[in-house]
C-alpha positions as CSV (number, residue, x, y, z in Angstrom):
1,M,-15.1,-1.2,-10.1
2,T,-12.3,-2.5,-7.5
3,T,-10.6,-0.2,-5.1
4,S,-7.7,-2.5,-4.5
5,L,-4.4,-1.4,-6.0
6,E,-2.6,-4.7,-5.0
7,D,-2.9,-6.2,-8.7
8,N,-2.8,-2.8,-10.6
9,T,0.3,-2.5,-12.7
10,Y,0.4,1.2,-13.2
11,W,0.3,1.6,-9.2
12,T,3.3,-0.9,-9.0
13,L,5.3,0.9,-11.5
14,V,4.6,4.1,-9.4
15,Q,6.0,2.4,-6.5
16,V,9.0,1.2,-8.3
17,A,9.6,4.6,-9.8
18,I,9.5,6.3,-6.5
19,R,12.0,3.8,-5.0
20,S,14.2,4.2,-8.1
21,K,14.2,7.9,-7.7
22,H,15.1,7.6,-4.2
23,D,18.3,5.3,-5.2
24,F,18.9,7.8,-8.1
25,A,18.8,10.7,-5.6
26,G,21.8,9.0,-3.6
27,L,23.7,9.1,-6.9
28,A,22.7,12.8,-7.5
29,E,24.0,13.8,-4.0
30,L,27.5,12.1,-4.6
31,Y,27.9,14.8,-7.4
32,D,26.4,17.5,-5.2
33,L,23.3,17.9,-7.7
34,S,19.5,17.7,-7.7
35,V,17.9,14.7,-9.1
36,M,16.6,16.8,-12.2
37,Q,20.2,18.3,-12.6
38,L,21.6,14.9,-13.0
39,V,18.9,13.6,-15.3
40,T,19.4,16.6,-17.4
41,L,23.3,16.3,-17.7
42,C,22.9,12.5,-18.5
43,S,20.3,13.2,-21.1
44,L,22.9,15.2,-22.9
45,E,25.1,13.6,-25.4
46,P,28.8,14.9,-25.8
47,N,29.2,17.2,-28.7
48,A,25.3,17.7,-29.2
49,E,23.2,20.7,-28.8
50,V,20.0,20.4,-27.4
51,P,17.3,23.0,-27.3
52,M,15.8,23.8,-24.1
53,N,12.4,23.2,-25.0
54,R,13.1,19.5,-25.9
55,V,14.9,19.4,-22.3
56,S,11.7,20.8,-20.9
57,C,9.4,18.0,-22.7
58,F,12.0,15.3,-21.6
59,L,11.6,16.4,-17.9
60,G,8.1,16.9,-18.1
61,C,8.2,20.4,-16.5
62,D,7.7,23.9,-17.6
63,A,10.3,26.2,-19.3
64,S,10.9,28.2,-16.0
65,N,11.8,25.0,-14.1
66,V,14.5,24.0,-16.8
67,T,15.8,27.7,-16.7
68,G,16.5,27.0,-13.1
69,I,17.9,23.7,-13.7
70,V,20.2,24.9,-16.6
71,D,21.2,28.0,-14.7
72,R,22.7,25.8,-11.8
73,L,24.4,23.5,-14.3
74,V,26.0,26.8,-16.1
75,G,27.1,28.1,-12.8
76,R,28.9,24.8,-12.1
77,G,30.7,24.9,-15.3
78,L,28.9,21.7,-16.6
79,I,27.1,23.0,-19.5
80,I,27.1,26.1,-21.8
81,R,23.7,27.9,-23.2
82,T,23.8,29.7,-26.3
83,E,21.5,30.7,-29.1
84,S,20.8,28.1,-31.9
85,R,22.7,28.7,-35.1
86,E,19.6,28.1,-37.0
87,D,17.1,30.2,-35.1
88,R,18.5,32.9,-32.5
89,R,15.2,32.9,-30.5
90,V,16.0,29.1,-29.5
91,K,18.4,28.8,-26.6
92,V,20.4,25.3,-26.9
93,I,22.6,23.8,-24.4
94,H,25.7,21.7,-24.7
95,L,28.0,20.0,-22.2
96,T,31.4,21.4,-21.5
97,D,34.6,19.2,-21.1
98,K,33.9,19.3,-17.3
99,G,30.3,18.1,-17.8
100,V,31.4,15.6,-20.4
101,Q,33.7,14.0,-17.6
102,L,31.2,14.3,-14.8
103,R,28.4,12.7,-17.1
104,R,30.8,9.7,-18.2
105,H,31.4,9.0,-14.4
106,A,27.4,9.1,-13.7
107,V,26.6,7.2,-16.6
108,S,29.1,4.5,-15.5
109,E,27.6,4.4,-11.9
110,I,24.0,4.3,-13.3
111,A,25.2,1.3,-15.6
112,A,26.7,-0.6,-12.6
113,A,23.9,0.3,-10.2
114,Q,21.3,-2.5,-9.5
115,P,18.7,-0.6,-7.5
116,E,17.7,-2.2,-4.4
117,S,14.2,-2.3,-5.7
118,M,15.3,-4.4,-8.6
119,S,17.5,-6.7,-6.5
120,S,14.9,-9.5,-6.4
121,L,15.1,-9.9,-10.4
122,T,17.4,-12.4,-12.0
123,N,19.3,-11.2,-14.6
124,E,17.0,-12.6,-17.6
125,E,14.2,-11.0,-15.7
126,F,16.0,-7.6,-15.5
127,K,16.5,-7.6,-19.3
128,Q,12.9,-8.4,-19.9
129,F,11.9,-5.6,-17.6
130,N,14.3,-3.3,-19.4
131,Y,12.9,-4.2,-22.6
132,L,9.4,-3.8,-21.7
133,L,10.0,-0.3,-20.2
134,K,11.6,0.8,-23.4
135,K,8.6,-0.6,-25.2
136,A,6.5,1.4,-22.9
137,L,8.4,4.6,-23.5
138,L,7.9,4.6,-27.2
139,S,4.2,5.5,-26.7
140,K,3.3,9.0,-27.1
141,P,2.8,10.9,-23.8
142,K,-0.6,13.0,-23.4
143,A,-0.4,16.5,-24.3
144,G,-0.7,18.2,-20.9
């Protein structure tokens, strides 16, 4: 068994993810949001309700963390939290008009961004990398 991580794909991906998170944190700062708040905001589609437990699964954190994230976004007037029409026990969130506008700007910034950690890739390599990452996301995460 080797102890070198030099050629380990997973380790390389972790390093790229850390660099990308740093780049994304700079974008979040532009909007006076935390990384997780901006990720939550961008993961919501305009005119769509999302159950909070789905947000928790997407972010990979427990419900109490999501509640704090949502509370801050509600406080900023970016999202609304209500009861589900189908099941009052389920809390759902959706974007306000202000949230839709901020999300539109943020998504535009994300789309235009070429993170420094990806700058050595050609356009074709970047497209292939994006394709492979999307393919990797299709696999089911382990239950934690």
